[in-house]
N, C-alpha and C positions, 0 to 999 in steps of 0.2 A: 904704691898703686899697680904695679906686675903680679907682688905676690898676691893681692886680696883677689886678684883676678885669676892667679893658677889656683891660688883654695876654690873658687867658683867651681872651675873647671873640672876641677878635680871633686869636687861635690858631689855635682852632678851626672860622671862618670860611677860612681858608689850610689846613688839612685839607682841608674838603669839599672847597674849590676843586679840590685836586689829588688827591683820587679820583674825582671828576666828571670831572674832563678824563682822567684815564689810563684810566674807561672808555671813553671817548667815542673814544678813539685806541684801544684793544686790538677794541672794537666795529667801528670801521672799517678795521681793517686785516682782523680775521675774514672780513667780510663781502667786502673787493677778494680775498681767499684765496681764499673761498670761487667769485665769479662766475669767480675765473681756473682755475678745478677744474673747474667747470660748461665754461669754454668748450674748455678744453681735453679732455675729457672725451665734451662732442660732438663734436670732429674725430675721436674716436679712434671712436669706436661710427658716427662717414658712414664712415669706411674699412672698416671690419667689414662693415657693412651693403653695400656696394659689390661688398666680396670675399666674399659673405657664400658658403658652401659650397668656397670654393675654398683655405682653411684648413683645413677640419674631417680631410682624413688626418693632415695635418701634425701639429693638436691633440690627437686618438686619437694617434696613433703617441706623441707629448711625452708625454703623461697616462701611458699604459701604463709606459713606460720610466721614469717615476716610481715608479712602482708598484710596479712589477721592484725597480728600485731598493733600493728601502721594503724590501721585502722579504726583499732578501739581507740588509744589515744589521740588519733588528729577528728575523731565522729566532734565531741561534746565539743570544741573550737572553732568547726565548721559551723554544727545547728545552733549556737549563742546567735549568728550573722544570715543564717538562713530568710530569706522573706517569710513572711504568718509562721513564722514558728512560734509565736501568740497562740496559735490557736489551737486549741483544746477540739482533735477529732472528737473523742466520747459525745459532745456536748452540743455536735449538728443535728437539729433536727433530723430527724427519718423520715420524714415526708416530706418530698421534693414537689415543686410548681409544677404542676400540668399547663399547658398553652392551650387553649381549645384550634382542631382544627378542620372547624367548619365553616361556614360560607353563606352566604344567602347569594352570593355573585352569580344569576344562572351561566354568565358566559364564559366560566372559569369550566375546564374539562381535563379528565385525567387523558394522560399519556401511558401507555405500557410500554417499555423502551425493551428492544429486543436485543439489548449488551447484553452478554452472561445467558440468552435465554437460548439452549440451544434443542430443544424440543421443539415439536409440534401442537400447541397450546388448542384446546376446546376453549369456543365461545358462543355462548345463550345469547341470541340476539333478543337485544332490548326496544322498545318503546322509544320511535324517533333514528334507529340507527339505519344505514345505508350502509351498499362496501364501499364509497367512499371513507363516511367518516369512521369505520370502523378499520379499516388500512390505515389511517391517519392517526388514528389509537394505536395502534400496534406496530407501526414507524414501517408500513413494509408498500409495495403499490398497490393497486386496487385489484389488477392481472392477477397477482400472487396470490389474491384471494381466488376471484374466477376459475383458475385453472384449478389450484386446491382442490375446492369442493364442486367443480365441473357447474360453473353457475352459466345458463346461455342467454340467461338477462342481468339486471340489474335488480329485479324483485326478490327480499327475502322477507322473510315470517318471523312475527316474535314468536320467541321463542324455541328455535330452529340454531341447531348446532352446526353451527361452522368450524374449519379445522383450521388455524393460520401458524403458516409458516416461521420460525424465528429469522428470517432473513427476506428481502426482495429476491423471486426468482421459484424456484421450480422445485418439488421431492421426487425422486426417484425410487422406484422398487428395483435392486439391481437384480440382471437376471442372469443366467447361465451366457458366457462369451464379453457381456459389460466389462468396459476398461474404463479409467477415468477421461482418458482419451477418446472413446464410443462415445462416452456417455454427455462428454462438452460437446464435443463434435453435435450431437444429436440436439443438443439445448441449444446451442450457439452461444456459449459461453467458455469460459478459457478454464484450461483444465487445473492450472493452476490455484485457482479459485476454491476451489470443491477439497484440494490438496492443502488449503492456509485455512476453509472453515473447519474452527478449535473441534468442533463438536462430529465430523467425520471420521469413523474411523477406519480402522485397515485390518486385514487377515498379516498382511506383512508391509512395515512401516517403511521398508526402504525402497519394494516396487509395486508399494499403492492399492496390492492388490485387493478386491472385495470379496463377500463373505454374496452368495447366493440368496436373496430376501433382505438384505439389508436395507433400510432407507436411503437415498444418499443425498443432501441436501445440495444442489445446486445454485452457487448465489447467482443472481440477475441470470441467470435460463430461462427461455423462449421455450412456451408450450407450442411445436410443433403442429399447423393447421389440421383440419382433418385430413383423414388418407396418409400423412406423415410427413407431408411437405413443413415444409421448413422455412419462417421468412427471414432473411439475416438483418439483423439491424442495423441502422447505420451509425459509425464508428468517425467521431472527427480523427482521423489521422494526416491527414494533408493539413499545415497550420492555416491559421487567416495569414491571408494576404493584404490584410489593410485597404489602403485607398486604390484601385487600379481601375484601368480607363480602356477601355476596347480598343482593339488597333482596325475594328474590323475584316481583316484577314483571318483566316480559320485553316488550323495546322489538321490533319490525320488525325482523329483521337485511341487509333491505334494503327496497327500494321498485320496485313489477316488480306483473304481473298474475299472479294466481292461476290457473294453469294444472289443476293437480290437485288436488283435497282431500284428507283425511286416510279412509279407509277400511282392511276390513278385511285387503284386500290390499295400501295404502299405508300405510305406518306414519309420515308426514309430509304437508306442504304444498307443494307445487311452486311457485315465485317466480319469472316468466320476467321478463326484462331483456333486450331484445336490444345495451342497450350494455355490458353484461359490465361493471357497477358493484362497488365497494369492497363486502366484507360484513362484518355487525359483529356483537360479541357480544350477546347481547339478555340476557344479565345477566353481571354480576361472575361467574369460578371462575377454576380453575384447569385449564389445557392438560393432556389425559389422551391424546388423538391429533394427531397433527401428520403428516399422510403419506400413502402410497396406498392404497386398501384393497380388496383379490383380492372382494369379494360384491360390487359392483356400484356404490358411494358414488364410484370414483375416487378422487381428492383429496378427503380429508375432515378435518376436525378435531371435535374433540370436545371440552367444558370441561364438568366439575364443579364447579356450583354449592356444596357444601358442604349443601346442606340438602335432600337427598335426590334433585334435580333435577339428569337434567343433558341437555345442549344439543346435534345433530348438524347438521352443517353441510356438503352432500355436494355431489359436480362443480365443484368449484373448480378453477379454471385458475393460481393462485397458493395459497401459503401462505406468511401474514407471519409465524406464531407458531410456535413452538418450542417440545415437550412440555415439561412441571415449569415453565412461565411463566405467572404468573398474568395476568389480563387484568381490564379493567373493565368496567363495560357503558356499548355504543357503540364500544368500541377496534374498531378494524380488525384481521381476521384472516384476510384474503385477498381474493381477489377471485371471482365471479362466472363459469364456465366451462361445460364440456360433455365430463368427465373420467368416465370409467367408464360404466355402461348410460344414456346419455343420449342424447336425439336433437337438442336443439341448447341454448344457453345459458341456463340457469335455475339457482336453488337452490335442494338438496330438506332441508329444514330439519324436524327432529323436534324435542319435546320429550319428557325422560321421567322416569317417576317410578321410581325404584329398581329402574330399567332397564326398566319397562314402556313403548310409547311411550303417549299420550296426546292427544288432540287440539291441535294448536297454538294455534288458533283460539280457543281457551277459557283462553286465559292473555294470550295478545299484545294488548297496550293499543295 
């Protein structure tokens, strides 16, 4: 029994020795082979490096030849499984079917899109045309057509030729001293919109220099009134306040010097500040007017506070709210200015109760 156990132990030792030596042999040979491969690879890489660029044309041509050969070999196999491969293109009729584009529906009209149109288009007035219908047809505002064609009324004649701008706005012929910024200010537009309009060209694309005599399209520009007076548009810069409730307590709409008080002939107080600061809502409410007023207030905002009180803010240079939106007490609604019947920058502020002006100083805190 002991002899058998000793024999097994001896056999196991021989097996371990065999595998150990086998592993050493394999590792040694692999290592030598790897070193040989690295040595040969180094020689090959060195040769390529020395001749870098000299074999590029040969390798490129060889590669294209291989790709072409593979395509020739594979093409028949792909063609067998390609959908519609059984169709002979030479047997297809050359006469295509034509769909009728006519319609008997008189309610359908043609809309001429301005997208991609960078030039001013001449349009001959047709029977039934109006300024508004032409504006809708070309996708521009009716004012754009009036301004470009110097129309003092909407009366147009059949056969009359009108110039149609590619976008809503105004066209400006560059004069000496004009810049993108001065033109934008002249027409109450954003100078970036002039630069972004793809069909406006510049002498220098870096400085946006303009050539005298060229026509520049001013997207969303507004024509000044006769005499050069510009009427700035209301733009909603102050966000809608949502549901609001007036407090009945009024804060000062701006800071400055009171230059004129409430009287029987002056229905509010004038607050002047040469820095033309922002104007704030005296109390929460809903905007019921935001724009030009022809009675002398110029750019004017009116807010209905929902409790019988309304406030009026006149002579603004900018309007930052629109009709229908709500504002909280203290929200900015515009900027002080000197529009309308005004001799200098100031705010004309009124408080009215059921439409009747009262002395604001009795309510301001």
